[in-house]
C-alpha positions in Angstrom: 9.4 -22.5 -1.9 6.9 -24.4 -4.3 4.4 -23.8 -1.5 4.4 -20.3 -2.1 3.8 -20.6 -5.6 0.9 -22.6 -4.9 -0.5 -19.8 -2.7 0.1 -17.1 -4.8 -2.3 -19.1 -7.8 -4.9 -19.9 -5.2 -4.7 -16.0 -3.9 -5.3 -15.1 -7.7 -7.5 -17.6 -8.4 -9.9 -15.9 -5.7 -9.2 -12.5 -6.9 -10.3 -13.5 -10.4 -13.4 -14.5 -9.8 -14.0 -11.2 -7.5 -12.6 -9.3 -10.5 -14.9 -11.1 -13.1 -18.4 -10.2 -10.8 -17.7 -7.1 -10.3 -16.5 -5.9 -13.6 -20.0 -7.4 -14.7 -22.1 -6.1 -11.8 -20.5 -2.6 -12.3 -21.0 -2.7 -16.1 -24.7 -3.6 -15.5 -25.0 -0.8 -13.5 -23.5 1.9 -16.0 -26.1 0.7 -18.4 -28.8 1.4 -16.1 -27.9 4.5 -15.1 -27.2 5.7 -18.5 -30.7 4.5 -20.0 -32.4 6.1 -17.2 -30.6 9.2 -16.9 -31.7 9.6 -20.6 -35.2 8.7 -20.1 -35.7 11.1 -17.1 -33.6 14.0 -18.5 -31.2 13.9 -15.7 -27.6 15.2 -16.1 -26.5 13.9 -12.9 -27.2 10.3 -13.5 -25.8 10.2 -17.3 -22.7 12.1 -15.6 -22.4 9.2 -12.8 -23.0 6.7 -15.4 -19.6 8.4 -17.2 -17.9 8.5 -13.6 -18.8 4.6 -12.8 -17.5 4.0 -16.5 -14.1 5.0 -15.5 -14.0 2.7 -12.4 -15.1 -0.3 -14.4 -12.0 0.3 -16.3 -9.9 0.8 -12.9 -11.5 -2.5 -11.9 -10.2 -4.0 -15.4 -6.6 -2.8 -14.9 -6.3 -3.8 -11.4 -7.5 -7.1 -12.8 -5.5 -7.3 -15.8 -2.3 -6.2 -13.4 -3.2 -9.4 -11.1 -3.4 -11.7 -14.0 -0.2 -10.4 -15.5 1.6 -10.8 -12.0 0.6 -14.5 -12.0 2.8 -15.1 -15.4 5.8 -17.1 -15.0 9.3 -15.3 -15.3 11.0 -15.4 -18.7 14.3 -14.7 -19.9 14.0 -10.9 -20.7 12.0 -10.6 -17.7 13.4 -12.1 -14.9 11.2 -11.0 -12.4 8.0 -11.8 -14.5 5.4 -9.2 -14.7 4.7 -8.6 -10.8 5.5 -5.1 -10.7 2.4 -4.1 -12.6 -0.1 -4.6 -9.3 2.3 -1.7 -8.1 1.2 0.4 -11.0 -2.5 -0.6 -11.3 -2.5 0.5 -7.2 -0.8 3.8 -8.4 -3.2 4.5 -11.3 -6.1 3.9 -9.5 -4.9 6.2 -6.7 -4.6 8.9 -9.3 -8.0 8.1 -10.9 -9.7 8.5 -7.5 -7.8 11.8 -6.8 -9.1 13.0 -10.1 -12.5 11.8 -9.5 -12.1 13.7 -6.3 -11.5 17.0 -8.2 -14.2 16.6 -10.5 -16.7 16.1 -7.4 -15.5 19.0 -5.6 -15.8 21.0 -8.8 -19.1 19.9 -9.5 -20.3 20.7 -5.8 -18.9 24.2 -5.8 -20.5 24.8 -9.3 -23.7 23.7 -7.5 -23.2 25.6 -4.4 -23.3 28.7 -6.6 -26.0 27.6 -9.3 -28.4 25.0 -7.4 -29.6 22.3 -9.6 -32.8 20.9 -10.3 -34.3 18.9 -7.5 -33.4 15.2 -7.7 -36.4 13.1 -8.8 -37.4 9.4 -7.2 -35.8 7.9 -10.5 -32.6 9.5 -9.4 -33.2 8.2 -6.0 -34.2 4.7 -7.0 -31.3 4.2 -9.6 -29.0 5.4 -6.7 -30.1 2.8 -4.5 -29.4 0.2 -6.6 -26.3 1.9 -6.8 -25.6 1.6 -3.0 -26.5 -2.4 -3.2 -24.3 -3.1 -6.4 -21.2 -1.1 -5.3 -21.7 -2.3 -1.9 -21.9 -5.7 -2.8 -18.6 -5.7 -5.1 -16.8 -3.5 -2.0 -17.4 -6.8 0.0 -15.7 -8.9 -2.5 -12.3 -7.1 -2.0 -12.8 -6.5 1.8 -10.7 -9.3 2.6 -7.9 -8.9 0.2 -7.5 -5.4 0.6 -5.4 -6.0 3.9 -2.4 -7.3 2.2 -2.1 -6.2 -1.2 -2.7 -2.5 -2.3 -3.4 -3.2 -5.7 -6.9 -4.9 -4.6 -6.9 -2.1 -1.9 -7.3 0.1 -4.9 -9.9 -1.5 -6.2 -11.9 -1.7 -3.0 -11.3 2.0 -2.6 -13.0 2.8 -5.9 -16.0 0.8 -4.9 -16.0 2.2 -1.4 -16.0 5.7 -3.2 -18.8 4.7 -5.3 -20.7 3.3 -2.7 -20.4 7.0 -0.9 -21.3 8.8 -3.5 -24.5 6.8 -4.0 -25.6 6.8 -0.4 -24.9 10.7 -0.5 -27.2 11.0 -3.7 -29.9 8.6 -1.9 -29.7 11.0 1.3 -29.6 14.4 -0.2 -32.4 13.3 -2.8 -34.9 12.3 0.1 -33.8 15.6 2.0 -34.8 17.3 -1.0 -38.0 15.9 -1.9 -39.5 16.9 1.4 -37.6 20.4 2.0 -36.3 23.1 0.0 -32.6 23.0 1.0 -30.8 22.8 -2.3 -27.2 23.5 -0.5 -27.6 20.0 0.8 -26.7 18.1 -2.1 -23.5 19.9 -2.9 -22.3 19.7 0.8 -22.9 15.9 0.6 -20.9 15.7 -2.1 -17.8 17.9 -0.5 -18.1 15.5 2.4 -17.9 12.2 0.3 -15.2 13.8 -1.9 -13.0 14.6 1.6 -13.6 11.0 2.7 -12.5 9.6 -0.5 -9.2 11.8 -0.6 -8.2 10.6 2.5 -8.6 7.3 1.9 -6.8 7.8 -1.5 -4.1 9.6 0.1 -2.5 6.4 1.8 -2.8 4.6 -1.4 -1.4 7.0 -3.5 1.7 7.5 -0.8 2.0 3.4 -0.7 1.7 2.8 -4.4 4.4 5.7 -5.1 6.7 4.2 -2.4 6.7 0.5 -4.0 7.3 1.9 -7.3 10.4 3.7 -6.7 11.9 0.6 -4.8 11.2 2.0 -1.1 11.1 -0.5 2.0 7.9 -2.0 1.9 5.6 -1.0 4.7 6.0 -3.1 7.9 9.5 -4.1 7.3 11.9 -2.1 9.4 15.7 -2.8 7.7 17.5 -2.6 11.2 15.6 -5.3 12.7 16.0 -7.4 9.6 20.2 -6.6 9.9 20.1 -7.5 14.0 18.4 -11.3 12.8 21.0 -11.6 9.9 23.9 -10.8 12.5 22.4 -13.4 14.7 22.6 -16.5 12.2 25.4 -18.5 13.1 28.8 -17.5 12.4 27.9 -14.6 10.7 29.9 -11.2 11.9 28.1 -8.7 10.2 25.7 -7.7 7.6 25.6 -4.9 5.2 24.7 -3.3 1.8 21.1 -4.6 2.6 18.7 -3.8 -0.1 14.7 -4.6 0.6 11.8 -3.8 -2.4 9.0 -5.0 -3.4 8.5 -7.2 -6.6 4.6 -7.1 -6.6 2.0 -5.7 -4.0 2.3 -8.9 -2.3 5.8 -10.3 -2.9 9.1 -8.6 -1.3 13.0 -9.4 -2.2 16.3 -8.7 -0.3 20.0 -8.8 -1.2 22.6 -8.6 1.3 26.2 -8.8 2.2 27.1 -11.5 5.1 30.5 -11.6 6.7 31.3 -15.3 7.7 34.8 -16.1 7.8 34.0 -19.6 8.2 32.7 -21.3 5.4 31.5 -24.5 7.1 27.6 -24.9 7.2 27.0 -22.0 4.6 24.1 -24.0 2.8 22.5 -24.5 6.3 22.9 -20.9 7.1 21.5 -19.3 3.9 18.5 -21.9 4.3 18.0 -20.2 7.8 18.5 -16.6 6.9 15.6 -17.6 4.1 13.1 -19.3 6.4 13.8 -16.5 9.0 13.2 -14.0 6.6 9.9 -15.2 5.0 8.5 -15.9 8.4 9.3 -12.9 10.4 9.0 -10.2 7.5 7.1 -11.9 4.9 10.5 -11.7 2.2 10.1 -14.6 -0.3 13.0 -13.9 -2.5 16.5 -13.7 -0.9 19.7 -13.6 -2.3 22.7 -13.5 0.1 26.9 -12.9 -0.8 29.1 -14.3 1.3 32.3 -12.2 2.4 35.2 -14.1 4.2 37.5 -11.5 5.2 38.2 -10.6 8.9 37.4 -7.0 7.9 33.8 -6.4 8.9 33.2 -4.1 5.9 36.0 -5.4 2.9 33.4 -3.4 0.4 33.9 0.0 1.6 32.3 1.8 -1.0 29.0 0.1 -0.2 29.6 0.0 3.7 26.4 1.5 5.9 24.1 1.1 3.0 
């Protein structure tokens, strides 16, 4: 179990650097956008600077949660603050859904009332945005597969990169044609892409927030494995939930009439659950009765 703690701190240190770099780069970009937006009189750039500032807040929130999750447990917080990573992922999903609403509303407004053509300044600044947001997105590319808090940060940056790419493409088209509808249409396409990416994050984070079984763990397979342990007749009263976006816990009652080798079976169960199902925290309650389900109130759960 000690090794697991080491892995978690290493995982945190890696992301700590990624978050620090991401916050610095994106704060710089917000300043560049705001300054050029004011100088060129572009309302679009100023508005986008505001949107990017909310993304910096989202990054800071995910970073803070990642840091809090690495803190040791206390007497009053026996699991530590690991669950903050799930809350950060949930809030980031809600922020992104709100951003989609904003982009869609603005695009519909511009379809009915076309804005002035995006100037070269807007295209250049958006181009810088593609580079900065793209680089930040890559920082979280690896970590986002197994951690929805990191996936929240990754999706924020992916969304920003897509928006900036859209601005560059529509800006270039508008410089050579008078197709004023291109800009809002590109925005609507981007909004749809962000929404579909975020919807899964929202579903996953709500699921973890209400202590549902984490994705990729099949409770019936867990029971089957537990019932194959030496001397175990049956398993019931099984609960599996997420402690954080990277750690899972389990409690179960095992009917094992013969108390011989209890400790060895517990170690075997813990190893099996960690290796096969990614469950790091296991609590097992023995039941000795011949009745395969003595605690009838909890049978079948």
